LUMDODREN-183868 format. One record per residue: residue number from 1; residue in one letter; x, y negated, z of N, C-alpha, C in turn. Coordinates in steps of 0.02 Angstrom, whole numbers. Last residue first. Layout:
PT     n   res     n.xx     n.yy     n.zz    ca.xx    ca.yy    ca.zz     c.xx     c.yy     c.zz
PT   NUM     A        X        Y        Z        X        Y        Z        X        Y        Z
...
END
This chain:
PT     n   res     n.xx     n.yy     n.zz    ca.xx    ca.yy    ca.zz     c.xx     c.yy     c.zz
PT   135     G       81    -2556     3325       80    -2639     3330       94    -2659     3396
PT   134     P       53    -2461     3174       77    -2469     3244       94    -2539     3269
PT   133     R      -85    -2459     3082      -13    -2478     3084        4    -2480     3166
PT   132     R     -222    -2438     3061     -170    -2377     3089     -101    -2396     3096
PT   131     S     -277    -2531     2991     -301    -2518     3065     -261    -2468     3100
PT   130     H     -227    -2527     2868     -201    -2578     2909     -221    -2565     2985
PT   129     P     -197    -2351     2811     -239    -2417     2810     -216    -2460     2865
PT   128     P      -37    -2311     2736      -92    -2296     2781     -131    -2371     2786
PT   127     R      -18    -2290     2555       -9    -2327     2620      -63    -2314     2666
PT   126     L      -78    -2223     2456      -11    -2196     2477        1    -2237     2536
PT   125     P     -239    -2147     2477     -201    -2205     2474     -126    -2181     2492
PT   124     V     -312    -2030     2365     -281    -2033     2432     -240    -2100     2424
PT   123     V     -458    -1999     2284     -400    -2037     2285     -371    -2056     2348
PT   122     K     -532    -1852     2243     -524    -1898     2297     -459    -1939     2287
PT   121     T     -616    -1798     2099     -559    -1807     2142     -561    -1859     2188
PT   120     N     -712    -1677     2009     -719    -1736     2062     -641    -1737     2098
PT   119     T     -663    -1633     1851     -670    -1613     1928     -675    -1680     1959
PT   118     R     -749    -1595     1696     -705    -1648     1737     -731    -1619     1811
PT   117     D     -847    -1509     1629     -775    -1489     1638     -730    -1535     1690
PT   116     T     -956    -1574     1607     -952    -1527     1669     -881    -1502     1676
PT   115     E     -938    -1662     1502     -943    -1686     1567     -932    -1637     1617
PT   114     D     -837    -1596     1371     -893    -1581     1411     -890    -1616     1480
PT   113     P     -763    -1697     1247     -755    -1658     1312     -820    -1653     1352
PT   112     A     -838    -1708     1086     -811    -1741     1153     -811    -1685     1206
PT   111     Q     -768    -1619      952     -819    -1621      997     -794    -1665     1060
PT   110     G     -663    -1581      867     -701    -1638      845     -765    -1652      895
PT   109     L     -662    -1412      902     -626    -1470      872     -679    -1524      854
PT   108     G     -725    -1301      959     -720    -1371     1008     -685    -1425      969
PT   107     R     -713    -1209      859     -782    -1233      871     -774    -1298      911
PT   106     I     -579    -1176      889     -597    -1215      830     -680    -1236      835
PT   105     R     -579    -1127     1016     -541    -1189     1010     -565    -1220      935
PT   104     D     -663    -1009      999     -686    -1066     1046     -650    -1129     1030
PT   103     V     -561     -943      908     -632     -964      887     -664    -1016      934
PT   102     L     -457     -927      998     -451     -964      937     -516     -987      921
PT   101     G     -510     -924     1168     -479     -899     1113     -475     -946     1049
PT   100     G     -599     -945     1277     -541     -989     1258     -491     -965     1207
PT    99     E     -644     -780     1282     -653     -847     1300     -601     -879     1302
PT    98     G     -599     -696     1116     -612     -703     1194     -628     -777     1213
PT    97     L     -565     -689      982     -636     -702      994     -655     -707     1071
PT    96     M     -424     -696      981     -460     -729      933     -530     -743      954
PT    95     S     -376     -624     1093     -344     -694     1088     -390     -733     1030
PT    94     E     -451     -509     1065     -469     -547     1121     -441     -619     1115
PT    93     W     -374     -464      945     -450     -484      945     -464     -523     1005
PT    92     M     -251     -435     1024     -255     -480      968     -336     -510      950
PT    91     L     -289     -329     1100     -257     -399     1135     -268     -451     1076
PT    90     G     -326     -237     1003     -380     -266     1059     -350     -330     1088
PT    89     S     -202     -208      956     -250     -242      911     -316     -265      953
PT    88     I     -148     -155     1064     -118     -213     1051     -164     -244      999
PT    87     A     -231      -33     1076     -235      -82     1133     -191     -154     1103
PT    86     I     -195       19      949     -268        7      964     -277      -39     1026
PT    85     C      -59       41      974      -75       12      905     -150      -22      924
PT    84     A      -59      145     1073      -26       75     1082      -55       29     1034
PT    83     A     -122      254     1006     -156      212     1074     -131      147     1081
PT    82     L      -28      277      917      -90      252      902     -132      218      956
PT    81     P       76      319      992       93      264      964       21      229      938
PT    80     T       20      373     1165       33      380     1092       47      317     1054
PT    79     G      -12      320     1295        8      385     1282       39      407     1217
PT    78     S       56      162     1351       12      207     1305       30      278     1292
PT    77     H      149      101     1421       95      128     1457       49      174     1412
PT    76     E      235       41     1329      264       85     1378      206      133     1412
PT    75     R      145      -35     1251      181       20     1218      209       66     1266
PT    74     I      109     -137     1343       61      -84     1325       95      -36     1288
PT    73     R      240     -188     1368      205     -158     1430      156     -101     1401
PT    72     D      263     -250     1245      301     -196     1269      273     -162     1320
PT    71     I      159     -343     1255      157     -295     1198      200     -229     1223
PT    70     R      210     -421     1360      137     -388     1363      145     -327     1313
PT    69     W      326     -471     1298      328     -433     1362      261     -393     1366
PT    68     Q      273     -545     1193      311     -489     1177      323     -446     1240
PT    67     L      214     -650     1272      173     -604     1223      206     -539     1208
PT    66     G      331     -701     1319      275     -675     1362      237     -628     1327
PT    65     A      387     -743     1204      427     -694     1248      376     -671     1294
PT    64     L      291     -844     1152      314     -789     1117      347     -730     1169
PT    63     R      306     -933     1269      237     -900     1253      254     -832     1217
PT    62     R      434     -969     1243      419     -949     1311      349     -910     1298
PT    61     R      443    -1031     1122      476     -972     1144      452     -940     1197
PT    60     S      379    -1145     1074      344    -1080     1074      374    -1029     1101
PT    59     A      471    -1256     1087      407    -1252     1125      364    -1190     1128
PT    58     A      565    -1211     1002      574    -1213     1069      517    -1216     1111
PT    57     P      516    -1115      856      523    -1183      884      523    -1167      962
PT    56     A      612     -971      837      549    -1000      845      554    -1072      864
PT    55     Q      728     -892      854      724     -938      794      660     -983      795
PT    54     A      703     -805      962      757     -857      964      750     -915      911
PT    53     I      600     -720      898      590     -776      952      640     -829      964
PT    52     Q      695     -648      818      633     -695      792      613     -745      834
PT    51     R      785     -598      896      814     -655      857      748     -684      830
PT    50     R      694     -502      964      736     -558     1004      761     -608      955
PT    49     V      660     -422      850      611     -461      888      638     -517      931
PT    48     L      786     -371      824      754     -413      770      698     -452      801
PT    47     E      809     -300      941      855     -357      920      819     -396      876
PT    46     E      705     -211      934      717     -257      997      763     -310      978
PT    45     R      739     -134      825      678     -171      832      676     -228      882
PT    44     L      867      -78      856      855     -131      813      789     -164      807
PT    43     A      816       -1      969      871      -53      974      865     -111      920
PT    42     E      726       91      901      706       44      959      751      -14      958
PT    41     F      817      156      816      758      116      786      737       66      841
PT    40     R      900      218      905      926      171      862      871      120      834
PT    39     E      793      307      954      833      261      994      865      210      963
PT    38     P      757      387      848      711      338      874      745      284      924
PT    37     D      813      447      719      852      416      777      812      364      808
PT    36     T      726      492      625      782      534      646      821      510      706
PT    35     R      615      407      617      607      481      616      664      518      653
PT    34     A      671      277      610      627      294      661      614      369      669
PT    33     I      744      294      494      782      288      559      738      306      626
PT    32     E      643      305      407      694      363      408      730      354      477
PT    31     A      582      182      416      543      236      425      589      299      444
PT    30     W      686      111      362      668       97      435      628      154      455
PT    29     S      692      156      226      755      165      269      730      156      349
PT    28     D      560      120      189      579      189      189      645      202      234
PT    27     F      565      -24      188      518       17      239      544       90      240
PT    26     D      705     -119      197      673      -69      159      626      -27      212
PT    25     Y      804     -223      224      736     -228      239      700     -185      187
PT    24     S      956     -183      319      923     -182      260      844     -180      268
PT    23     M     1054     -296      429     1009     -229      408      980     -238      346
PT    22     G     1112     -398      482     1158     -349      448     1125     -276      431
PT    21     A     1035     -501      527     1050     -447      585     1104     -394      545
PT    20     E     1002     -556      414     1049     -591      457     1080     -541      511
PT    19     R      906     -456      357      973     -470      329     1023     -503      374
PT    18     V      807     -487      449      835     -422      448      897     -426      415
PT    17     A      772     -631      425      802     -608      490      837     -539      489
PT    16     A      724     -602      291      792     -643      305      816     -627      372
PT    15     E      611     -532      306      667     -505      267      735     -541      279
PT    14     M      545     -613      386      568     -560      417      624     -521      370
PT    13     R      519     -710      287      555     -729      337      575     -673      384
PT    12     R      443     -631      196      502     -657      180      550     -680      235
PT    11     P      332     -591      273      382     -538      240      445     -568      231
PT    10     P      261     -723      307      300     -672      357      348     -619      326
PT     9     G      307     -834      167      267     -810      224      296     -750      264
PT     8     G      353     -887       61      385     -909      129      352     -886      179
PT     7     K      205     -892      -31      277     -899      -34      305     -918       44
PT     6     S       84     -778       54      107     -836        7      188     -842       14
PT     5     Y       76     -594       16       79     -652       60      100     -722       14
PT     4     S        9     -444      -10       33     -511      -52       23     -559        3
PT     3     Y       51     -281       17       24     -335       40       51     -405       16
PT     2     S       27     -109      -44       67     -178      -37       35     -234      -24
PT     1     M       43       63        5       -1       -2        0       46      -67       -6
END
């Protein structure tokens, strides 16, 4: 199966990152490594992910590292690769459709903030009142 992406989309960036790491971007080669040497495959995958996160804009790195941490925990605790794939897919859908997800944010574009979202606060004076001054 072949996927078509716009110029400079994910496959080209991934291909460049793989080449920078001194690896070949060939699905069959990666599949062969995964089949014959799973530990090497994992090490290469982890290095590639680490490099991709390091190349992301500074403002996104912490969020991406946290997301990768969650993905790694899902993979560790899933009984099979298929179970991990399903759980990670669920994580993606939750970030799209869940509360505060992408769909909610898109719907909120151009709308005034909801008055019920504001919290009541009490302003605390920085100076003690005149009646409490030692005298």
